[in-house]
N, C-alpha and C positions, 0 to 999 in steps of 0.2 A: 745322224741322217742315214737312213738305210732304205734299200728297195723293199717294197712289200714282199710278202711271202710268195706272191705269184712269180716274182723274178728269181727267187731262191729255189729253183727247181732241181738243183743238183744234189738230191738227197743222198746222204752217206758218202759224199765224194770229195771230201776236203783233205784227206790225208795224202796230199800231193807228194810229200817227201818220201813216202813209202813206195811210190810208183816206180816201175822200171824205166830206165832211160831208153832201152831198145824199142824199136817200132812195135806198136800195139795193133795187132791184126784182129779183125772181127772174129776169126776162128779161135782166138786165144782166150776170149772172155765174153761175158754176157753183154748184150747190147742195151742201149738206153735211148729213148726218144727225147729229143730236145723240144720242149714245148714253145708255143707262141710263134711258129714260123709260117703258119697258113693264114693268109689274109681273108678270113672267112666272110666278113661283111662285103668286101669288094667282089669276091667270087660269087656270092649269093645274088648280087645285083647285076652281074655281068652275063654276057652271052658267050658260051663256049665256042671256040673256033676250031682248035685242032690240038693234037699232041705235038709237043715240041720235037722237031727233027732231031734224030740221034746225033747228028754231027754239029748241031748248033753250039757255038762257044758260050760257055757260062762262066762269068767271073764272080768269085766269092771271096769273102774275108772271114776268117775265124777271129772272134773277139775273145781274148783270154782273160781269165780272172786275175785280179790283183793279188799279191801276196802280202801277208801280215796286215790284213785290213784293220784289225783292232788297233794295232800300233799306229797305223796311218791316221785313223780317226783321232787318236790322242794327239798326234803331232799337229794336225790341223787346228785343234783347239788351242794348243800352246802357241802356235804361230800367230794366231789372231786374238790373243788375250794380251792387252797392253800391260798388264801387271806381271806377265810371265817372263822369265829370263830368256826364253826362246822366241819372244815376240819379234817378228820381222826377219828372223834368220832363215831365209828361204833356201830351198835345196836347188842344186843344179840338176839338169836332166840326168847326168851321170849318177849323182847321188840318189835321185829318186829311183832310177833303174836298179841300182845296187840293193836298195832296201826294200822296195815294194813291187817291182815288176816281176812277172813270171821268171823263173830260173831259165837259164839257157837250156838245161836238160828238158824242162817242160816244153819250151818252145820247139826244140828239136823233135820231141816226141810227137807233137801235133803236125809238124812238117813231114815227118816220116810217115805218119798215118795217111796224110793227104796223098803222098806219092804212092803209098801201098794200094790205094784204090784207083790209081790211074790219073791223078790230078798233078798239075805242075805248080810249083811254088813260083809265083810271079812277082812277089814283093815282100820284103821283110822290113821291120821297123825297129829303130834303135832301142825303144823302150819295151819291145817284145809284147805289147798289148794287142797288136793286130798281126795277122799273117794272111797275105793275099795269095789266093790260089785260083787256078782256072783249069778248064778241061771241057771236053765235049759233053753234051747233055746225057748221052748214054752212060758215061762214067759217073756223072753226078747221080743219076737215077739209081744205078746199080750200087754205088758206094754208100748211098744214104737210105736206100730202101723206099723210094718214092717215085712218083711220075711228075713231069713238068708239062703244063698245058698252057696254050694261048687262049686269051679271053679278050672280049671287047666290052668296055664299060658303057653305061647309059649315055655318057657324054661323048662317046665315039672313040675314046682313047683305048689303045690296045696295050695289053700287058701279059706277062706270064706269071705263073704261080704253081707251087707244088700241091699235090692232092693230099699230102699228109706231112707231119713233122719229120725231120731227118732223124735217122737212127745211127748212133755212133757207139763204139765200145765204151764201157763204164770208165775206163782210164782216160779217155779223151773227154768225156762229159765232165770229169772231175777237174779239168783244166780250162774249160771254156765257159763264157757267158752264153755263147750261141754262135750261130752262123748267119752272116748277112749276105744277101744277093740271090737268095733262092726265089725271090719274086721281084717284080717291078710294078706292083699294084699302085704304089703311091709315087707322086712326084712332089718334091719339096717346093713350096711356093714362097714368094717374097711378100712382105707385108707393106706394100706401098700402092698408091693409086695416083693418077695424074691426069691433067688435061692441058691442052695447049694454052699458053698465056693469053688471056683476053678473049677466048672463044666461048666460054661458058657464061651464059647470061646471069646465073645466080652468083657468080664469083665476085662481081664488083662490090656489092654491099658488104661482103664479109672479109675480103682481103684486107690485111692490116699492114702489109709491108710497102716499101718504096721501090722494090725491084720490078723488073719486067712483069707485066700482068698483075701487079699488086702483091707479088710474092715477097717473102722475107729475104733480106739480103744478109751477108755476114755482119755488117754493122747493125742491122736491125736486131739480129739474134743477140748480139752482145749488149745492146741497149736494153732489150726487154728482160734479159736475164742477169743484169747487174754485172757485166763484164767489161763495160766500156772503158773503165779506168784501170783495168788490171793489165799490168805490163807483161806478165807471163803469157807466152803463146805456145808452150809445149817444146821449147828449145831443148835439144839434146835427147828428146824422146822419139820412140818408134811406135807408130800406130799399125795395127793389122786389121784386115777385113776378111771375113769368111765369105766366099762367094761361090755360086754354082753357075756362073756364066761369065762372059767376057765383057769388054767395054771398048769404046773408041777413045784413045788418049787425046785426040784433038778436041773432043767435047770438054774434057777437064782443063786442058790448056786454055781454051777460050774463056771458060768460067773464071779461072784464076786471073787472066789478063783483064777481063771486064771489070772485076771488082778490085783490081790492084793488089792481088795476093801474090806472094812469092811462088816461084815454080818449084814446089816441093817434089823431090824425086819420087817416082812411083816405081816399085819393083814388083813385077809379077812373079808369083811362085806357082807353077803349073803342076797339078797333082794328077796321078793316074792317067797320064797321056793326054790330058785335056789340052785343046789347041789354043785356048785363049781368045778365040774368035767370038765377037758379040753375037748373041742370039736373042731369043724372046725375052730373056730376063736381064738384058743389058741395061735397061732403065734402072734396075735396082743397084747394080754395080756402080753406075755413073752417079746416082744419087748419093750412095754411101761415101764415095771418094770426095765429091764436091762439098758435102756437109762437114766431113772431117777437116778438109782444107779451110772451110769457113771459120771454124772455131779454134783450130790449132794450126795456124799457118807457119809456126816456127819449128815444127817437128823436123827431124833429120830426114825421115822418109816415111812413106806409107807402103806397107807390104800388102799386096793384094793376092791372097791365096785363092786360086781358082781350081775347082774340081768338077767332075761330071755330076749331073743332077741324078744321083742314085744313092741308095742307102750306103753302098760301099764307098762311093765318092765322098759322102758326108763324113763317115768315120775317118777315112784316110786323110781328108783335108784338115779336120780338127786335130788329128794326131800329128800332122806335120807342123802345125802352129805350136803344139806343145813341145815336140822334140827339138824344134829350132830354138824356142825360148828367146826370140829376138825382140818381141814386142810385149810390153807389160800392160797394154790396154788394147782390147780386141772387141770388135763389134760383129754381130751376126744378125741379119734381118730375114733369114730363111727358116721356115719351120713347118711343123705338122701338128695337128691335134694329137694329144697323147694317145688316144684310142686308135689313131691311124698309123702310128709309129710302132714298129715291132718291139717286143721285149728285148731282143738281142741288140737292137740299135740303141735303145734307151740305156741299157746297161753298159754298152760299149762307150757311149758318150760320157756317162757318169765317171767311168774310170779315167778317161782323158781329162775331164774337167777337174777331178781331184788332183791329178798331176799338175795342172795349171795353177791351182790354188796353192799347192805345196811349193811352187816355183815363184809365187808372187805375181801371177798374171791375173788380170781381171777380164772377165767375159761379160759383155752386155748383150742381151738378146731381146729383140722386139717381141712384145707379148701377144701380138696378133691384132687383126683389124675387124674381127667379127664380134667384138664385145665379149660378153660372158658366154657366148655360144660359139666357141672356137671351131667346132666341127660343123657349124651351120644350123644345128637344130636343137641340141641339148646342152645343158651347162657343162662346160669343158674348158680346158686350158691348153696352151700351146707348148710343145717341146721344141727347142731346149729352154725356153724362158722359165719353165717350171722346175728345171733341174736345181738341186740344192746348192750347187757350187757355181751358179750363174746368177747375174743380176737381171731380173725381168723388168723390162721398161714398157710402161703403159702409155696411154695417149691422153692429151688434154686439148681443149680449145682455148687459144690465147686471146686476150683482149689487151690492147695497149692504149696508153694515154698519148698526149702530144709528145712529139719527139721520140716515139716508139718506146717510151718507158713502160715498165710493167704496170698493168692495171688489175687484172684478175685472170683466173683460169677456171674452166668448168671441165667436167669429164667429157671426153670426146664422144659424141653421139650425134651423128649427122641428121638422121630423120627417124630415129627409134626403130630402125630395121637393121637386120644383119647385112643386107645388101647395101645399105647406105654407108655402113662403116661405123665402128665404135672401138674404143680402146680395149684390148684384151685384159682379162683378169678373172680370178675365181679361185677355185680350190683344186689342187692336184688329186688325181685318182691313183697316183703311183707312189708319190714320195711322202713320207711322214714329216711332221713339222720339224724344221731345223732348230738347233739350240738357240740361235740368235733371234728367232721369231717367237719363241715361247714366252708367254706372259704379256705379250703386246695386246693392248686393248683394241676392240672393234674387229678382230679377225673373224672372218666368216667361218673358220674352222680352227679349233684348238688342238686338233689331232694331225691334220695333214698340211702340207706346204701351201701357203697362200701366195697368190700372184696378183698384181705386180709388186715390185719393191719400190720403184720410183716411176716417174713419168716426165713427159715433156710435150710441147705442142705437136700434135699429129693430125689435126683436122685439115683436110684439103681446103676447106673454106677459109682457113687462116694459114695457108701453106707456104712453101718455100720456092723461090725462083731457082730452077735448075736448068742448065743448058744441056740438051740431049738431042742427038741426031741432027745437029745443025740448027736447033731452034730452042726457044724458051718455053718451059712448061712449069705449071704449078703442081708441086708434089705434096702429098700428105701420106699419113700412115705411120704406124709405130716404127716402121723402117727409117723414118726421119729422126725419131727420138733416140734410138739406140746409138747410131754413130756419133751423135752430138754428145751423149753422155761419155762415150769413150774419148772423144776429143777433149772434153772438159777434164777427164782424168789425166790426160797428157799434161795439162797445165798444173794439176795437183802434183804430179810426180816431178815436174820440173822444179817446183818450189820445195818439195820434200828433199830432192837431191841437193839443192842449194843450201838447205838447212842441215845437211849431214844426216838425213833420214833415209831409210830404204823406201822402196816403192810401196804404194798403198796396198797392192795385192788384191785378193778377193775382197771386194768393197763392202759386202753386206754387213759383216760384223761391225765395222766402223760406222756405217750409215745408220744401222739400227741403234747402236749405242748412243750416237749423237741425237737421233730423233726421239729417243725415249728420255732424254735429259733436258736440261734447261736451255740448251742451244738450238732446240728444234725450230722455234718460230723465226729465229734470225737466219737459219741456214737453208730452210726450205720454204717454198710457197705451198702452203696447205690448202687444198681444194675442199671447200666445206659447204657448197651451195645445194647439196642434195641431188644434183644432176647424176645420171646413171650411165653405166656402160651396157645398157639394155637390161640390167638386173641389179647390180650392186650400186648403192648410192655413194656419192662422195660426201664424207662427213669429217668432223674434226679429228685430226690425228690420222692414223693409218686407216685405209679402206681398200677394198678389193677392186675398186675402179681406178684409182690413181696412186695406190701405194702411199708413200709419204709425201708425194707431190713432186714438183719440179725444183731444180736447184736455184737458190738465190746466190748467184755466182761468187761474188767477192767474199761474201760471208762464209759460204761453205768451203771455199778455198782456204780461208784463214783457219777454219776449224780442222780441216783434214791435213793441212800443211803448216803446223805451228812453227813460228820462227824460234831459233835457239841461239840467237846472238848473245855473246858475252859482254856485259856492260863494262865500261871503263871504271877504274877506281874513282871514288868520290874525291872532292876537294877537301882540303884541311878545314876543320871546324874553326869558326870565328866567334868573337864575343865571349871568350872564356872569362868567368869571374869566380873568385874564391871568397866566401864569407865565413869568418871565424865564429865559432861557438864554443860552448863549454865542452872540451875534449872532443870537438868535432869541427870539420870544415865542410861547408856546403858549396858544391860546384854547379855552375850552370853555363850553357853555351847555346849558340844558335843551331837549329836543326840544319843538316846538310842534305841537299837534294841528291837522291839516288842512294843514300846511305841506308844500310839495313841494321847496323849495330855500331857501337862506339866502345873505345877502350880508354882507360885513365892511367896515366903514368905519374909517379910521385918521387920527389927527391928532397934531400935535406939541405941542398945548396942550389943556387941558380944554375940551370943548365945541366944538372946532375940527375935528371929524372930516370935515366937508364933505359934499357931496351925491354925490360919485363914489366908489363902493366900490372897494376894492383887490382884492376877490375876489367873484365871483358864481356862482350855480348850484351851490352846495355842497349835496350831498345829505345830509350828516351834520352834527350839531351840534358841530363842532370845526374848528380851522384852525391851522396853524403858519405864522407870519409870519417869513420868513427874510431879508426885504429891509430889515433894520434894522442899526443900528450900536451897538456896545457903548458904554455910558455915556450914552445919550440916553433920556429918558423918552417913551414912546409911549402914546396914549390910543385906546381902541377902543369901538365900538358895533356891534351886528348887527341885521339885520331878517330877517323871514320872508316868503315869498311863496307864492302858488298862482295858479290861473287866475282867481281873483276879485280879485287885487290884491296889494299889499305892505303889511306891517304897519308901525306906527310903530317908531322905533329903540328898542333896549333901553337899560337903564341902562348907565352908562359903567364901564369897567375900564381899569387902566393897569399898566405894568410897565417896568422899565429893564434891558435886556439888558447883560451884562458877562461878561468872560473869567473863568474859574474861577481861584481862588487855590490853587496847587498847592504843598504843602510840599516842601522839598529831599529828594531821594532819597539814602538812605545805607544802608550795610551795617551792620546792628545786631549781628551776631555772625558769627564765622567769617571766612574759610573754614577748615574743618578737613578733614584727610585721614585717614581710618581705613582701614588696610590689612588685608588678609586674604591667604590663600594665592592668589597670582596675581590679586588683586582690590584695588580701592581705592574707597572711598565718600567723595566730596568734597561738603560741605554748607556752606550759609550762609543767613542771613536778611537781609531788607531791611525798611525801615519802610513801604514802599509796595508794592502788588502790581506786579510787574514781570516782564519776561522774564529769561532767564538765558543766559549764554555762558561756556563753559569752554575755555581754551586750555592745552595741555599738551605737553611735549616733554622730551628728555633733556639739553637745553642751556638755560641760564638766559636766553640772548639769542635763542634760536630756539625758540619754542613752536609746533611744526610741526603739531599736531592741534587742531582746533576742533570743539566740540560745542555745540549750541544747543537751547533749549526756549522756544517762543513763548508758552506758556500763562502768563498773568499770575498771579503768586503771591508771597507774602511768604516762603515757605520753599522753598529750592532745593536740589536734590541730583542728582548724577550718579554712577552706579555703573559703573566700568569693569572689564573683565576682560582677561586676557592680559598682566598686569603682570609684568615680568621680576624674578626674585629678585635681591636685593642690588644693584639698579640704582637710581640717584638720578634722580628725575623732578622737573621744575619746572612749576609751573602758576600761572595767574592767572584770577580770576573777575570777571565784570562783570554788571550788570543795567541795564535801560533802562525808563523809563516817562515818558509825557508829554513827550517830547523831551529828557529828562535822562538821563545815563548816569553810573554810579558803578562804579569798578574797585578791586580789591584789589591790594596789592603782590604781587610774584612770590614764591611760596612753594615748598617742596620736601618730598618724602617719599621713603623708600627702600622698594622692593618687598620682600615677604617670600618 
């Protein structure tokens, strides 16, 4: 999984170890422009307002390159290969920094360069992937060889942007992905929509829940997605949310009390000086928290990471989640279309998400609410849902049967328009296809990353009851699906922890392996009704509208968190019998429940079987002992075993093998010869079943023809043809059985 060449713009600049540690000044080496920092489309559609005042404060962040990228790629493959000895042996943040983060010397070199052009270092990060700096606009312009201007977009929103890409020394270009914060052209948006409960006329026929306004309640969600009888609720796990706004805790408290949920502790982690005060995006934060509570009410706490809605705030907030490494399941419902997000932001996110995967953290991201047209007009997908180390979550429309049990799902598509809303999905224009997606059938692209990976109900028409700003609302959007998948993963990790397993970690390798195997139909709800997300149809198996579909809760839990309980030893076998034969003893006993093998013990006296078995690993309840002598009595006991241990010995059985007594073989009647025209029938009987031999000729001393019958029988007959008339024939018969042979006298007959 690699960025496209457009992101690898640091030509000839990867010999980091050879670079000097001392500050690198522009006068000491040639300069290099970092591409992808001018939001050309936004500027082209905007009205210029003014040059940015020289004294205006500008906050920036340098995004640094990972070290030992090829080694990291290999490690991530090992960590998520169940057959690999390194499977699940995740790194700590300290181990990741030591092996893959930029060196301290490189970090210091970038910091020294920033100071050398008149900027202040305002924040450092433990993993050295980001460096926060700030300074007046005039220092930014002079230091990077550009100008900053104010604009106003067609929607009235004001922003600033550079007139050209920043220029830095080659030595700095060799250390960084790019610089974030030179523009404010984009504002990250949440993927949710809502209306007041009961106020929208069209809601009533479509709402499927029993909550206020017909929205889905916590119990409805569990019933619909087969979690009603699952006892795991996320106990011992920590959930995390990535947010770009604040919330009102009283809303969450009321939601929990109304539905009888425990008061799970909420811990706010404020980044980049964000106040935590609720703003225009507070509905998203409230929705995320309440839905995580709905599906994982047993978690220890929910960490709400809140940063400012800026590119710098996005990177710094994600990075804080990674360096804290407190939550193994994270949800984000904020995004931008890939084309609207700068290359430096996308590359910076990717480095952070790789660290999360190496640490066993799973990030779920809403895939967007504009269907296959994430940017509103052309086929496109959403960042970060399209990132290769993120699980992209699409949207469905849920239908339930009586009792809120699952009935079916369709691809979410409200009215076949972008404005109406539809589940995000499609093909990335940035990321090549990951290894775990290669070879999957029905992909829209076999070359680039396909989105989404999974889905869940996101249609506002079948939406969720959420308490917000002192009232009930019905919420929809893929923002609803993402936190629910993270909450589901908290249940998975609770069960994995109880079974002695490590966290699930980055979920896609496991999900795709399961979905491409025999467990798919039982673990997922496959959406196959050909409904679309405005472009891609939902078909059997994977599709770019709903991914693999939604989770079939209890079944997917069992598949992702297999139990590893050790069975108890089986009971002692019963019904042992010993039957003597000729130099053999045949043993049989009743099968034992839970046994995987049996062992046989033999002794020459009662109770003297000893501790060493004569046979082990027997799969069936029976054994033939052929290493015995006739006339000696042998004593036997057997035991049963499984992975839990070995049973006590059975009751004893004994037998004495002996040679069979065979009666003497004799001819009881005949032989007789009955002639016909050119034929003769010679017959005789024996007391034991035996074979037969006939010798015949025209001389009493020379019986020149021999005929045999190997079938054992007590009645023997040979019918011969071609017998010459008026010729005397002489014959003798014999039979053999058990080593004994009996013969008749030589007799004669005359042919007719």
